[in-house]
C-alpha positions as CSV (number, residue, x, y, z in Angstrom):
1,M,0.0,0.0,0.0
2,K,2.8,2.4,0.9
3,K,4.5,1.7,-2.4
4,L,1.4,2.6,-4.3
5,L,1.0,5.9,-2.4
6,D,4.6,6.8,-3.0
7,R,4.2,6.1,-6.7
8,A,1.0,8.2,-6.9
9,K,2.7,11.1,-5.0
10,R,5.7,10.9,-7.3
11,S,3.7,10.9,-10.5
12,R,1.7,13.9,-9.2
13,K,4.9,15.8,-8.5
14,A,6.3,14.8,-11.9
15,Q,3.1,16.0,-13.6
16,R,3.3,19.3,-11.8
17,L,6.9,19.8,-12.7
18,R,6.2,18.9,-16.4
19,Q,3.4,21.5,-16.4
20,L,5.6,24.2,-15.0
21,L,8.4,23.4,-17.5
22,D,5.9,23.5,-20.4
23,R,4.6,26.9,-19.2
24,A,8.2,28.3,-18.9
25,I,9.2,27.0,-22.3
26,D,6.0,28.4,-23.9
27,R,6.8,31.8,-22.4
28,V,10.4,31.8,-23.6
29,R,9.2,30.8,-27.1
30,D,6.7,33.6,-27.1
31,T,9.4,36.1,-26.1
32,L,11.8,34.8,-28.8
33,A,9.0,35.0,-31.4
34,A,8.3,38.7,-30.6
35,P,9.5,41.0,-33.3
36,E,11.3,43.7,-31.2
37,P,14.2,42.7,-29.0
38,R,13.5,42.9,-25.3
39,L,16.1,43.5,-22.7
40,Q,14.1,42.7,-19.6
41,P,14.2,39.0,-18.5
42,V,11.3,36.8,-19.0
43,P,9.3,36.5,-15.7
44,I,8.6,32.9,-14.8
45,R,6.5,32.7,-11.6
46,V,6.3,29.5,-9.7
47,K,3.8,29.3,-6.9
48,R,5.1,27.2,-4.1
49,R,2.8,25.7,-1.6
50,K,4.0,25.2,1.9
51,G,3.1,21.8,3.1
């Protein structure tokens, strides 16, 4: 039972990380696709929940 719970927890964490990574990549791609060059860094906000 414990092994199953651990696996579920891990997959949830992996899913969340993947989602955040996808969002960050999309934002960077959008910035690169913009016609004018921008000097300010791309803001990537990650909300962290305290558990």
